[in-house]
N, C-alpha and C positions, 0 to 999 in steps of 0.2 A: 623463861616463861613469863616472869614478872615484868621484864623489860618489854616483851611483846604486848602484854596487856596494857601497859602504860602507853605504848605507841598507838594502840588501837583507840584508847580513850582520848588521847591527844588528837588523833585524826577525826574522831567523832565530834569533839568540841569544835575543831576547825571547820568541819562541814556545817554544823549547826550555826556557827557564827556567820559563815558566808550566806546561808539561807536567810538568817535574820537581817543581815545587812542588805541583802537583795530585796527583801520584802519592805524594809524601811525605805530604801531608795525608790522603789516602785510607788509607794504611798506618797512620798514627797513629790515625785513627778506628777502624780495625779492631782495632788493638792495645788501645785503651781499652775497647772494648766486650767483647772476649774476656776481658780482665783482670777485668771486672765479673762475667762468668759464672763464672770460677774463684773469685773472692772470695766470691761468695754460696753456693757449693757447700759444704754441710755434710759430704758424703760424702768429698770429696777431702782434707779437713783431717785425716782419720784415718790416712793412710798416706803413703808417699813417692811423689811425682808429679813427673815431668819432662815438659815440653811445649815443642815448637818449631813455629812456623808460619812458612812461608817463601813469599815471592812470587817465583816464577821469572821472571816478566815484568820485574820491576824489579830482580831479583837482590838482594832485601832480606829480611832476617829481620824479620818483622812483629811477632811476639810470642814471648817466651821466659819459661818458668817453670822454673828450675833446669835449663835446657837444656844446661849445661856439666857437669852432674854425671853420674856413672856409674850405670847401672842394669843389672840382669840382663835381657838381651833375649829369652830363650827363642827362639822360632822367628822373631823378627825377624832373627836371625842368617842365616837363609836369603836375605835380601836381599843380604848380602855374598857368599854363594855364587853367587847369581844374577848379580851384577855380575861376579864373577871368571870365570864360565862364558862370559858374553857377550864378555869381553875375550880369553880364552885359547883357547876351543874353536872348532873349525871348524863349518860348517853341518851336516856329518854327523859324528856322534860316532865316535872311533876305537874300534871294537868289539873288535879283537884285534890283536896283533902276531904275525907268524909267519915261518917260513922253510921251505923244502922242501929236504930232503937225501935224495937217492936215492929210496928207496921210502917215506920218512917225511915227515910234516908235523908240525912242532913249533910250538906256539903258547904265547903268554904273555898273561896278562890285562892289561887297561888300567885296571881299576876300573870299567869301563862298567856302569852299573846297569840298562841296558835289556834285557839278555838274557832274553827270555821273562818280563819284568816284567809283573805282572798287569794294569796299566793301559796301558803303552806297547806291550807285546806285540811287541817287535822280534824278528825272526827272522833278521837278517842273519848273525850268527855261527853260528846253528843251521843255516841252509841251506848255509853255506859248508863247515862241518865234515861235514854230512850228505852233501854232493855229492862230497867228496874220495874218491878211490879209493886213497889212501895210508894207511899206518899212522899213527894219531893219537897224539901225545904232548903232554901238558900239562906245562909247566915252571914250577913255583911259585918263590917267593922274592923277587919284586919288592916286595911290600908289607912295609914296615918297622915298622908300628905294632902295637898290640894289637887284639884283636877288639872291644873297646869303646873309645870316645873318652875323653879326659881328663875326669875329673869326672863321668862317667856314674853313675847309680844302679844298682849291680850287682843289687839285688833286683828290678829290672824286667826281668831277663833273659828272662822267659817271656812278655812282652807284645809284641803285634804292632808297636808303635811303636819297638822297640829291637832289631832284628835285628843280627847281628854284621857287622863290616866285613871284606871279603876282596878280593883282587886280581881274582878271577874270580867275581863274584856271579852266582847263577843263581836265577831265580824268586823274587826278593826275599830270598833266603837264608831262606825260610820254608816251612813245611809248611802246606797248607790241608786242613782236614778238613770235610766237608759231609755232610748227611743223604743216605742212600742207601737208604732203606726201613726197615722195622721192625727196630730194634736193629742197624742197619748204618750204617757211615760210609764215605765214599770218601776216600782219602788221596792227595794229590799233593805232591811226586813219589812215585810208587808204591814206590820203593826203600825208603822208610821204613815201609811197612806192617807189617813184622815187628817194628818197634820199639814198636808200640802194644799195650798190655796193659790189661785191665780190673782195677780194684782191688776185689776181692770184699768188702773190709771196708767200703766205702762204698756204701750202698744207698739213700741219701736225697739230696735236693737236685737241682739242675739238672745236665744233662750238660755237662761242661766238661773239656777236655783240659789237662793240665799236664805239664811236662817236668822231669826232674832237672836240677840246676844244671850239672853237669860232663859229662853224657853225653846221648846221644840215646835216652833211655828215657822214653817217653810213657805216661801213665796217665789213666784216666778212670773215673768211678764206675759201678757196676753198676746203672744206671737207664736208662729208655727215652730214645731219641733222638727229639726232636720234629721234625716237618717244618719246614723253613726254617733248621735249624741250620747255621751256618757259622762257622769259627774259624780263625785263623792263629796259629801258634806259630813263633818262630825256632828253627832247628836249630843244634846245636853244629857249628861249621865246622872244617875241616882240609883239607889238600891231598888226602888220601885220600878224604874225604867228597865233595869237589868232583868228583873223578874218577868216583866211584861214581854221583853224581847225573847227570853228563854222559853216562856210559855208558848209564845207564837211560833217559835222555831221548832220546838219539840211537839207541838200540838198536844201538850199535857199541862195540867195546872201545876204551878210552882208556888209554894207558900213562902212567906218571909218569917224568919225566926231570929231572935237575937240571943245567941248562945256562944259563950267563949269556947274557942277550939280546945278540945281535950288533948292531953299528951298522947293518948293512944289512938288518935285519929289516923286512919289509913291514908296512904298516898296512891292515887291512880296515875300510872305512867302514861305519858302522852307522846307527843311528836319527837322525832329525832332532833337532838340539840343542834347537831352540825347543819342540818337542813334549815333550821330556824335561823342560825347564824348567817348562813349564806343568803337567805332571803332578807336579812337585815343589811348586809354589807353591799350587795350588788346594786340595788336601787336606792340605798341609803334610807332605809325605812325608819322614821322617827318613832312610830308607834311600837314597833318590835323592840327597839333599843330601850325605850323607857320601861317597858314591862319586863324586860330581861333583868333589870336591876331589882325589880320587885321579886322575881323568882329567886334571885340570889339572896335576897333578904329572907325569903321563905325558908332557905336552907339553914339559917342561923337563929331563928326565933319565931314567935307567934305573930309579930307585927310586920307588916309589909311596908317598908320605909326606904325610900331612895337615899335619904341622908344616912341611915344606919348601914345600908349596903355599901355605900361609898366609903364611909369611915372604916368599916371592917376590911374592905379590900385594900385600902390605902395602908392601913397599919400592918396587915398580915402578908400582903403580897407585893407591895410596891416600894419596899425599903431600898431596893437596888437602884432606884432612879437618882440621878445626881441633883435634881432640883425638886423642891417641894411643889406638888401640884395643887392647883385650885380647881376642884372638880365638883360640879353641882348637879348635873343631870346626865341621863344616859345617851341622849341623842346629839347634843351640841346645839340645840336651839337657843340656849342661853348664852348671852355675851359675858356672863359672869365666869364661865370656864376660862382658865388661863393655863397653858402648857408651854414648855420650851421645845424647840426642835430637837435638842439632844435627849430630852426625856422621851420623845416620840421614837427616836431610833433605838434607844435601849429597850423600850417596850416592844418594838417590832422584833428586835433580836431575841427577846425572851419568848415571844409568840412563835418565832421560827423554831426555836429549840423545843418548845412545849408540844407543838404539833408533830415535829420530828418527821415530817413528810412534805417536802416542798410541793409536790404535785397536788396533794390534797389541800394544802394551805392555799395555793394559788388559785385553785378551783373555787374557793370560797370568797375570793376577792375580785373586785373589778379588774379587768385586764385591758391594758391600753390598746385601742383599736379593735377590740373584740367584744367586751361585755361590760355591763354595769355603767357606772358614772364615768368611767374612763373610755368608753367605747368610741365616743366622738372627739375625744381630746387628742388622740394619736391617729396616724394613718391606719386605715383598715388593714387587718392582717390576720392570718391564721396562726402566726407564731409571735405573740406579743412579747415584749421585753420589759414591760412595766406592770407590776401588780401592786395595788395599794388602795388607799382610801382618799377620796376628795373631801373637801369641806368648804361650803360656800354660804355666806351671808352678805348683806350689803357692805361693800368695801372689804370683804374677806374672801380669799380664795387660796386653798391649800392643797398640797398633795403629800402624802407620806406612804412609803412602801418599799418595794424591792425593785432593783434594776438588774437585769441580766445582760451583761455586756457581750459584744461580739466574740470576745475571747473566752466566754463561758464563766466569767467571774460574777459573783453575786455581791452587790452593794446594797446597803440599806440607807434610805434618805428621808429627810423631812424638809419640805419646802413650804414655808409659811409666808403669806403675803397679806398684810393688814393695812387699813387706812388709805386705800387708793380711791380716787374719784373717776379714773378712766374706766372705759368698758372692761368688764371681766374678761372678755375674749382676748384683749391685748395682753393682759396679765397671764392668762393661760398660755398663750402662744409663746411668750418669753420663757415661761417655766418649762414648757415642752421642749423648747429649743435646747436649753441647758441639760435637761435630763437625757435627751436624745444624743447630745454631744458626749456625755459620759458613756452611754451605751456604745456609740460608734468608735470611741478612741481608746477604751481601756478593757 
């Protein structure tokens, strides 16, 4: 019996050894072939490229090209915000903090981006405030940062992708103007309608709204508005503006009060966290990303601070990363962010395990040839093989995510391209070529 047990143990060790050697051999083969694809590429030689390919089944890094070097991530930063939100936020987002005193309801913002956000359209806070028969008071002062993130381009203040950061965001902190008939536009929120004025000196070109840098003065040329016109402009935020927008939206008076949030303030649950995360990831929504970090900050203290949230997340949840991250904002608008490709793949591996449901996770991410920012990068298909996050700035274009191969294997990759001067389309095409090669051959 003893000899039989020893024989069984020996056989088991032998089988395991064969399996490990086989896996190791397969990974080496993949590495060798992928290296050839990089070596023969004339495009990639013209700028800085970092690449990491990871096999989560074997817990092995299969191939690396400058994977330990730092790159500007652009919107790949949202993967870190995504991870932080999964770790720190409840299934229902905290929409408001509030107390009731006598005939008054006093409320504080949590940074929640979903309040009447154009895609999420959550009305939890709206309905709660609308239904109250008490006097409403908004108490500002929880947010400790600037209206822009560190390192943001200030001359982009008037573009839809860079609305300001506030503790109580409403309707994306943007104004939407749309065609409403001959020489007419509809403006939402309507409280801003008096702020729109024609510029009589401009009588040519397309109809386009622009805002003054420091004020909510909006101008447009004296030309015809064409059917189908739609535009979003960030408005200049302040506590007073927030109150005016809320009052106009609720059709109820809202007062301002300056009161420190008490420890017994109640929390109003709001939108589903995963729905908000999906609306951040698919179109790469900067507004949602920035405010999610404030909601994370709400979970650890009274102050809403991007810096405090990032510091907490880094110290408590990112110790498994091989390289120290330089992380400064939630969206990736800042060029001060610096991550390595191998950090990205280990983060994605952790996200994969955290969600523990590939179908659910992939539904929340852009899918190559099907949805989000990867829809037009890969050929149109109903069965995508790439799920991940893109990231683009001037001279920056990245992809990080998951590749499902024809043989049914799952690889995690991070492909980072920085400091190129050629058209982004050429960089994207070469990146797609190599990712497709991995899908087709392994």
